[in-house]
N, C-alpha and C positions, 0 to 999 in steps of 0.2 A: 349319516353321521355315525362316527364310531363312538364307542364307549369312552375312549380317551378324550375325544372332542367334546362330548357332552359333559364330562367331568370338568374340563377346562372352563366351559361356560359357567357351570355351577360354582366353581371355585372363584371365578371372576366376580360374580354377583354376591356370593354368600360367604366369602372367606373371613370376613370379620365376624367373630362369634364371641358370645359371652361365656362365663364359666360353666354354664349349663349346656353349652354347645348350640345354643339358639342363635340364629342370624341377628346381628345387631343392625338397627336402623341406619341406613346410609342415605344421606341427603341426596346423593347422586341418583337414587332411585326415583326421585320426584322432581328434581330441578331440571329446567331446560338448560342444556349446556352443549353448544355446538362442538366444542373441542372434545368433550367426553363422548358425544355421539360419533364423532369421527374416529375416535379410538376404538369404539365398539365395531364400527364398520370395517376398519382396517384389520382388526384382530379376528373378527368372527364372520365377516361378510361371506367368505367362501363356505363357511360351515352352514 
């Protein structure tokens, strides 16, 4: 995995931040969602 690929994964998961720069809770982190899972596979499966 390249540094750019790693940054893309981190940005995907933690791009929503509060004023202090901390990651904001995202429901998608904890909910089962087949469509969201497919998006992750399609976007990052090769990574």
